[in-house]
N, C-alpha and C positions, 0 to 999 in steps of 0.2 A: 515435559521437563519435570524434574522433581522440585520440591519447595526450595531447596538450597540453590539449585541452578537458577530458578526463577528469581530469587532474591538477588543473586549476584548479577544477573542480566539487567534487572530493573535498576540496580545501583549503578551499573555501567552506563545504562541509558540516561539516567538522570545526570550523571557527571558529564557525559558526552554532550548533552543538550546545553548544560551550563558552561562547560569549559572548552569543548571541542575534543575530539578523540585524541589528538596529539598530547593533550595535557592530562589525560586519564592515566592514573597509576594503579597498578594492581593492589597495592597496599591500601590505598584510599577506597577502592571498590570493596575490598574485604571489610574494612571498618564500617562502611556505609551499609553493607549487607549483614553485618553482625557475625561474620565468620573470620577465620584466620586467613592470612595471606596464602598459606600452604593449601588451604581448602580451595581457594580460587584456582591455584595452579593444578591441583588434583582434578578439578572439574573440567578445566579448559586447556591445560597444558601450557599455553603461552598467551600473550596479549593478542596475537593473531587469532588464536582459537576463540578467545572471548569476542573479538571483532566479528568473526564469522557467525557466532551464536547471536550476537546483537543484530546483525543484518537480517538473519533468518527470523528473529523475533519481530522485527519491524515489518517484514513482508507478511508474516502471519497476522499481525495486528491489523495491517491495512486491509488485507483481503477479508478478514473477519468483519471489519467495519463496512465494507462494500456489501457483503452478504447480509449483515444486519439491516442495512438501509433498504435493500431489496425486500427482505423478509417482512418489513413493516407494511408492505402493500401486497394485497392478495392478487387481484387481477388488474389493477390499474397500472398499466405499463408506463404511462406518462408520469404518474406520481412516483413510481419506483425509480425510474430513470432520474428524475429530478433529485430525489432523496440521495441516491448513490452518488450522483455527480456533485451535488452540493456538499455532501459530507467529505468527499475526496478533495475538492477544492479548498474547503475550510481547514481540513487536516493538514494539507500541504502548506497552507499559509501560516498555520500556527506551530507546526512541528518541523524543525529543520531536518530531522532524520527521515521523516516521511518524504519530504521534498527531495532529499538526497537519494533515497531509494528509488523514487519514481523517475527522477531525471538523471541519475548517475552524476550528479554534480558533487563537488568537493564537500559542501556542507561545512566548510572551514577546516577540512582535514584531508591532506594528500594520503595519509597513512590508512584511513578508513576506506578510501575510494575503491581499492580492489574488491572489497567485500560487497560494497554497494553496487558496483558495476556488474558483478557477476549475478546480482539479484534483480537488476532492472528488467531484463527480458523475462525472468521468472515471474516477477510481479505483474508485468503486462499480461503474460499468458494466464496466470491464475485469476486476475481480475476479469479478463475477457471470458474465461471459463465460467466464473461465477455468474456473470451477466448472461452468458449463453444458456447456462443451466436454467436460470430463472425465466428467461424469455421463451426458451424451448418448451417449458411446461405450459406457458400461457398461450403460445402460438404453435401448437403441435403440428399444424399442417404446413408450416413454413418450410421453405427449401433449407435444409441443414447447412449447405455450403454458404448460401446467401446470408443466413442468420449468423453463422460464425464470422463471416466477413464484417457484418454490421456490428457485432459485439466488439470485435477487435478494433474496428474503426472508431467506435465511440470511445473506447479506452484510450486510444492514441490521441484523439482530439482533446480529451480531458487533460492528458499529460502535456499536450502542446500549450494549453491554456495555463497550466501550472508554470511551465518554463517561461512563457511570455504572456502574462495576464492581459486580457483584452478589456477588462472592466470589472465592476464589483462582482463578488462571488454570486450573489442572488441573481443578478442579471445574466451572468454567464451560464449558470446552472439552468436557468429558465430557457435560454436559447438552445443550449446543447441538448436539453431534454426534448425540446420540440424536434430537433434534428434526429435524435435517437429514435423517436417514435416513427418518423418518416422512414428511416432506414429499416426499422423492424417491420413496418407495414409493407415496404417494398419486398422484403424477404418473404413475408407471408403470402404475397401475391406472385412470387417469382415462378411458381410451379405451373 
């Protein structure tokens, strides 16, 4: 994205978090981004186009956070799993847009739902791919199919704990990280 598009999407994001998508107005987004209303329309065409860009932005942000958390740990699978899971749970608790993207919930807005719903499977796939890529490098002898299933299962378990929290973030991340390690070790010995 260019600087202008980024500024507009960030302004739309801030307003969506503060007001809900239904109350976001193109003119207000333009003012917050420091551009003309026409510039917003030139960049995105319609509010629907802006909503699509906002949803994509949140997916990219979320997957980037997962990759960053994994990247903070070189070979420690348990520490990396904990960091990625904890960051995901904390982000979902703090950010209604992340929660909405991950769970395809309304997030206070029927109008934004179609953009978020179309992204939920994408974000699951991209997050699982990031986890698979990281673990695949650390467990090169693992069965690829079993490892892919383990990564997908971990991501889906994390999302289920976002939808219906089972306890404090630290405790949940700790338990899910233990489970992730078991799944990855099973994949490593599946051959």
